[in-house]
N, C-alpha and C positions, 0 to 999 in steps of 0.2 A: 488487629487493625489494617495490617500490609496486607491481610488477606481479602479482607471486605473491599477495600480500594481495590487492587487487581483483581478478583472478580469480580467490579460492579467495572470497571473499568471494559472487561473485557466483554462480557454481555453488550453492552451498549453501543461500543465502538464495532461491536458486529452487528447486530441487528440495526445500527445505521450505514456501516462499510455494506452491507447484502442490498438494502435498498436505491443508495446511490451507486454501486462499483467501485469503493474505495478499497477496500480489502478491509479496512480496519486500520492499519498499521498506520497512518496517515492522525489517528485517534489516539493509536493506545500509545507511539512512540512517545509523542511530544509532554501527552497528559503525565505520563509514569516521570517523564520532565520534570516536570510541574512539582510532583509530590517528594523526587530525590528522593527515591528509595536504598534504590544501589546504584552500581557506575552504570556508564555509559555502554562499555560493550556488553555487561547484562543485559540491561534494556533493548537492546538493540537482539539479542538475543532470543527474548522472552518474546519480543515481537514480532519478529519474524516464524517463531516457529509456530504461535496465535494464528499469524495470521496464513503459513502454511495450510493450516488444518480448514479453515473458518472458507480459504477458498478452495481446497479441494473440495470440500465437502456440497460446497455451490455452486461448482461448475458439473458439478456428478449429478444435481440436481435437476439444471436448466437442461443440460445433454438429452440425460434419461429418459423426463417429460418432457419435450420439449417445450419449454418455455417459452424460448425465443429461437427461433433457423438462423444459427450461424453460417457464416459463409466460411465453412472450413477450409477454402484453398487461401483467405485472404487470414484466416484465425492463427493456420499451423503455423505459416510463416512468421508471423507476429508470433506465436511462443516459442519458435526456433531463435530467435532471433534475440529475444528474454530470454531463453537459455544461455546463453552467449554471453549475451549481454550481463548478466548473473551473476555470470562464472567472474566476469572482470570483475564488476563493480564488488565483489568479495574482496576480491585481490588486490583493490586499488584502497578497500577501508583497512584491509592489513597492511600497505605500507603507512599509509596515511598515520595510524598508530603506532607501529614501528619508529617512523620520523621526530611526529612531535610528544610521543613518551608522556602526553599529558591527555587524562581522560576529560578534563574540563574544555580544554582547547578542542576534541576529536567534537563532542558535545556541541559546542556554540557552531563547530563549519554547518555540524546536517542540521542546525536550530536552524539559523540562514541561507540552508540550502531551503529545506522544508518552505521556509520563510515566503523566499522568491518565487520559489513555484507555485503555493497557495495563492500569494496575489495573481502571479501572470494569469495563471485558471480560472482567478476572478473573475478577472480583467476581460477575459475572453468570452465566459459564461454569461456575462453580463449583456458583451456586444457582437454572441454569437448572430442574431439574425444578422447584424447590417455587414457581417465576414461574406466572402463568398467562399464556400467548402468543395474541396476536390470528391472525386470520388477513387480512387487509388486502388487496382487491381494487380501489378507486376508486383510477381513473389520477392522480389530482390530490397523492391524500395519497402516492402511490406519485413521484412528481416532486418532490415539496417532502422527502423522505424523500432523495431521491439525490443533491437538488442540496446539502441540510446533507452529509451524506456526500463529496459531490464536493469541495466548499469545502472540508472540513480535510484530505483527499487531499493537494490539490493545495498547500494554505497550507504542510504540514511535508514536500511531498515523495513524496506516494505511499503515504505508511507507515499508513492510516486501515483496515488490514487486517482486526483484530481486532473496529475499532468498527464495521466492516461485518457482518460475522460476527453480532457480539451480537443488534445492531439487527436485520438477516435471520429469524433465529430471534425473536423478539419479535413482529416487527410482523410477519411471514412464515408463522410456523411451519415453517420448511424444515429440511427431515432435514441434516444437517451439508454432504456431498457438490453438495447442489443450491445452498447459500448457499454455499457454497466458485466453484462457478462465479458464480456472478449478484456477490460480493464482486469477483472477479476480471474481469466485464465495465465493473463499475462502477466500478470502477480504472483500465480502459483506456480510456474515453471522458474519465473526469477529466483524467487524466496525457494524453491527444492534444487534449483540445482547452486544457490550460493550454502545454502546447509550441508548439502551435500560435500563440498568443496570442503566448508569445516570442518567437519568430520574424517573426511580423509585426508586432511593436513596437519591434522593434529590439535591446529587452534580450539577445538571442545576445550582440552583442556585448561585453559585460563580464564576459558570463563565462569564467576561466579555465580549460584540461584539458587535459591531455593525449591526444592523438587516438589514442596507441598504447592507453591505460589505455582508452578510451572503446568503442573497439571489439572488444577482449580482453572488455572485461565485455559485450558487448551476445554475442559470442558464445559466451561461457560462459555466458549466461542461459538463450540457446538451448537448452544440452545439458541446464544444471539443470534446466530444463522439459520436456524433452522424459522424463529419468529421474525426475523428479517426478512424472510422467502416469500413469509403469508403475507406479512403486510405490504411488499414491496407487489402482489399479486392484484391486489386489492386496490392502488393506490392509483392515480392517472398518470399519465408524463407530466405533467403541469405539478404536480406536486412533487415528486420526486426533482424535477428542477431544484423547486422552490426551497426545498430541503436544503439540497446540494449547495444553492446560492448561501442562506443560513449559516451550514454548518463549515462552506471556509472560509466566512466573515469571525464566526469565534474561535478558528485552529488559526486565523491568523493573527487575533490578541493572543490566545494560549502562544504561537512563537516565540511574538516580537517578546515576552515578558519572559521564556527559557532564551534568547541571544542573550537580554541586560544582565541574567539570573548567571550566565556562564561568563560574563565578564566583568561580575565583581570578585 
């Protein structure tokens, strides 16, 4: 049963994540939490690895096949910032884990942070047409914004996609599909940096996970990403926006349930 649930979650998360630019982690992390199949550290690790594979494949295809025209001046500094932020976010997660020594409390903190992020993202998205946006091109500003997004993504396990989208809309006036690729780019770099830190710091030895589940989730992430890519090419910007809003509403409900579950 654990394999069916894990593989299905990975597949669906990566289909939707590729279409909307959410990276998949915002779906994988809270959904695995809801099923309570393993401890919060293992869930964060599995989510991060699956998201890394999904985003790497998505960004590679988007750039190679020129599905969208990325402004590499902006995107590169967002990525540099998210790399530094990813390292800091993973380090912060390790310190919080060491101080609290309580996986249930850590899970609740992640659930509450994700819930706040989802609600703010939904409020902004629903009122986006009424809010004046900016078109930043300053490298330093891009790096700082990327750093903050990367820190948040690494700390909560790759689930910062909705906030990435809202920030890219607001500060860079990107279209939905362009913001989606840039969001995946930010998540890719921040997750890569945080996982590299995990391996070199030796923290990987404290992570317990099922290797069959791990390999299967990664494989289904690749399949889901390819399906999501094809769907993204066929639907309009308006449909992507509608799916994004519906997904945010569903995820808010899931994270409310998770936060309550951790309090019990």
